[in-house]
C-alpha positions in Angstrom: 96.7 136.3 84.9 94.8 133.8 87.2 93.6 135.3 90.4 93.9 133.0 93.4 91.0 133.1 95.8 91.9 132.6 99.5 89.3 130.3 101.2 88.5 129.6 104.8 86.5 126.4 105.3 84.4 125.9 108.5 83.5 122.2 109.0 86.7 121.1 107.1 86.8 117.6 108.7 83.2 116.7 108.4 81.8 114.2 105.9 81.2 116.8 103.1 83.7 119.4 104.3 86.6 117.0 104.2 85.9 116.1 100.6 85.5 119.8 99.7 88.8 120.6 101.5 90.6 118.1 99.2 88.9 119.7 96.2 90.0 123.2 97.2 93.5 122.1 97.9 93.7 120.5 94.4 92.5 123.6 92.6 95.1 125.9 91.1 93.0 129.0 91.4 92.0 128.4 95.1 94.1 128.5 98.3 92.8 127.0 101.5 94.3 129.4 104.1 92.4 128.4 107.2 90.1 125.6 108.4 87.7 125.3 111.3 87.3 122.1 113.4 87.0 122.1 117.1 88.1 118.5 117.4 91.3 119.0 115.3 92.2 122.6 116.4 95.9 123.2 116.6 96.8 120.7 113.9 97.5 120.9 110.2 94.4 119.9 108.2 96.4 117.2 106.4 96.9 115.4 109.7 93.1 115.1 110.1 92.5 114.1 106.5 95.5 111.8 106.0 97.0 114.0 103.4 100.4 115.5 104.3 100.3 117.8 101.3 97.5 119.9 103.0 99.3 122.2 105.4 96.3 124.5 106.2 96.1 125.4 109.9 93.0 124.3 111.8 91.3 126.6 114.3 88.6 125.9 117.0 86.3 128.7 115.9 85.5 130.8 112.9 86.5 134.0 114.7 90.0 132.6 115.2 90.3 131.3 111.6 89.1 134.7 110.2 92.1 136.4 111.8 93.9 135.3 108.6 92.5 137.4 105.6 90.4 135.4 103.2 88.3 136.2 100.2 85.7 133.4 100.7 84.3 131.9 103.9 82.6 128.5 103.4 80.1 127.6 106.2 79.7 123.8 106.5 79.1 123.3 110.2 75.9 123.3 112.2 72.7 125.4 112.2 73.5 126.5 115.8 76.7 128.2 114.8 76.1 129.0 111.2 74.5 132.4 111.7 77.3 133.8 113.9 79.9 132.3 111.6 78.4 133.9 108.5 78.1 137.3 110.2 81.6 137.1 111.5 82.9 136.5 108.0 80.9 139.4 106.5 82.2 141.7 109.2 85.7 140.8 107.9 84.7 141.6 104.4 84.6 138.0 103.1 82.1 136.6 100.7 80.2 133.6 102.0 79.1 130.3 100.6 76.6 128.4 102.9 76.2 124.7 102.8 74.7 124.3 106.2 71.0 123.6 106.3 68.6 124.8 109.0 69.3 128.5 108.8 66.0 130.3 109.3 64.5 132.8 106.8 64.6 135.4 109.5 68.3 134.8 110.0 68.8 135.0 106.2 67.0 138.3 106.1 69.4 139.8 108.6 72.4 138.2 106.8 71.2 139.8 103.5 71.1 143.2 105.1 74.6 142.9 106.5 76.0 141.5 103.2 74.6 144.5 101.3 76.0 146.9 103.8 79.4 145.3 103.3 79.1 144.9 99.5 79.6 141.2 100.0 77.8 138.2 98.4 76.3 135.3 100.2 75.3 132.2 98.2 73.3 129.7 100.3 72.8 126.3 98.7 70.6 123.5 100.1 72.4 121.0 98.0 75.6 121.4 95.9 75.1 118.3 93.8 74.6 119.5 90.3 71.9 116.9 89.6 69.9 118.0 92.6 70.2 121.6 91.5 68.9 120.7 88.1 66.1 118.7 89.6 64.9 121.8 91.4 65.3 124.1 88.4 63.6 121.7 86.0 60.8 121.1 88.4 60.2 124.8 88.7 60.1 125.0 84.9 57.7 122.1 84.6 55.4 123.6 87.3 54.7 126.6 85.1 53.1 124.3 82.6 51.9 121.2 84.5 49.3 121.9 87.3 49.5 118.7 89.3 52.5 117.0 91.0 53.7 115.3 94.2 57.2 114.9 95.7 58.9 111.8 97.0 61.8 112.1 99.4 64.2 109.1 99.5 66.8 108.6 102.3 68.5 106.0 104.3 66.6 104.3 107.2 68.4 106.3 109.9 67.8 109.8 108.6 65.8 111.5 111.4 64.5 114.6 109.6 61.7 114.5 107.1 61.6 116.0 104.6 65.2 116.5 103.7 66.7 119.9 103.2 66.8 119.4 99.4 63.1 118.4 99.3 62.1 121.3 101.6 63.8 123.7 99.1 62.2 121.9 96.2 58.7 122.2 97.6 59.3 125.9 98.6 60.6 126.8 95.2 57.8 125.1 93.4 55.2 126.6 95.7 56.3 130.1 94.6 55.5 129.1 91.0 52.0 127.9 91.8 50.0 125.7 94.1 49.4 122.2 92.7 45.8 121.2 92.1 44.2 118.3 94.0 41.3 116.4 92.4 40.2 115.3 95.9 40.7 117.9 98.7 42.7 116.4 101.6 39.9 116.8 104.0 37.7 114.6 101.8 40.2 111.7 101.8 38.5 108.5 102.8 40.5 106.1 104.9 43.9 107.1 106.3 44.5 110.8 105.7 48.3 110.4 106.4 48.6 108.1 103.4 48.4 111.3 101.3 51.7 112.5 102.7 52.5 115.8 104.4 51.8 119.2 102.9 54.7 121.5 102.4 54.3 124.8 100.6 51.2 123.3 98.9 52.9 120.2 97.7 52.2 116.7 98.9 55.5 115.2 100.1 56.1 111.5 100.8 59.2 110.5 102.8 60.7 107.1 102.2 63.2 106.0 104.9 64.7 102.5 104.0 68.0 100.7 103.8 69.3 100.8 100.3 68.7 104.4 99.7 71.2 107.2 100.5 69.7 110.5 99.4 67.3 111.3 96.6 64.3 113.2 95.5 61.7 112.9 92.8 59.0 115.1 91.4 56.1 113.4 89.6 53.8 115.4 87.4 50.6 114.1 86.0 48.3 114.9 83.1 45.5 112.7 81.7 47.2 109.6 80.2 50.8 110.9 80.8 53.3 111.5 83.6 56.6 113.2 83.9 59.2 112.1 86.5 62.3 114.1 87.4 64.6 112.3 89.8 67.9 112.9 91.5 69.9 110.2 93.4 73.1 110.5 95.3 75.4 107.7 96.4 77.2 107.2 99.7 80.2 109.4 99.1 80.5 113.2 99.4 82.0 113.6 95.9 78.7 114.7 94.2 78.8 117.9 96.3 82.3 119.0 95.5 82.0 120.3 91.9 79.0 122.4 92.8 80.6 123.8 96.0 83.8 124.8 94.0 81.5 126.5 91.4 79.8 128.4 94.2 83.2 129.5 95.7 84.3 130.8 92.3 81.0 132.6 91.6 80.2 134.3 94.9 82.6 137.2 94.6 80.5 138.5 91.7 77.4 138.7 94.0 76.0 141.4 96.4 73.6 140.4 99.1 72.0 137.0 99.7 71.2 134.6 96.8 69.5 131.2 97.4 70.3 128.1 95.4 73.3 127.2 93.2 71.2 127.7 90.1 71.4 131.5 90.9 74.9 131.4 89.4 74.3 128.8 86.6 73.7 130.0 83.1 70.4 128.2 82.6 
């Protein structure tokens, strides 16, 4: 017998959230019971998405949406509201999938404690695209063997933050494996020191912001007379993030406490 999971989606009319809403609605084992969007509160979600088949009610806040019981709360809004939304869901006994970037480590420490008190799982993913998840995992694996690497962060010209959330997670995860070795210490660089990029968790990160790119990341490893490049590229649509998010929704009920990264539930 197939168990249907009831899902509440915060940020259901955003760029990524709207595509995920369609994915949830099309899944036989998932039921989208509530959505959060201040702009479209009081409507049916299908009115905002142009799909009359989606009759999910839209609420102005997570607190209102959570009045309807749900199994999974998906946080896809903004860092300013993410913490309170996640905690509100946990207080209601819902498991949580987090797609919002910018939540601090201190906030996550508190969220982890609350989740464990409630016997709930929280799965926080910096990127739901499966190729991005594999980039991070494979880079971690390579860092155990290859001692030198640098990271390139690709994005469209108008992206204001650098590095991206994906590259930030990549650097942090690799930094926990080991610190890359530099042949020439940064302070001994001749010429323009900034040309060596920024240092994040020990890794040198170079952010490219140009027309023609959407989002991407690359880890380049080097050994004498050989290099290894692991690269992820995403296009302009939000479709790459749907499959991973649906996987996270289905897996989070089996977790207790906070887990970081989609690879935490992949059988790798």
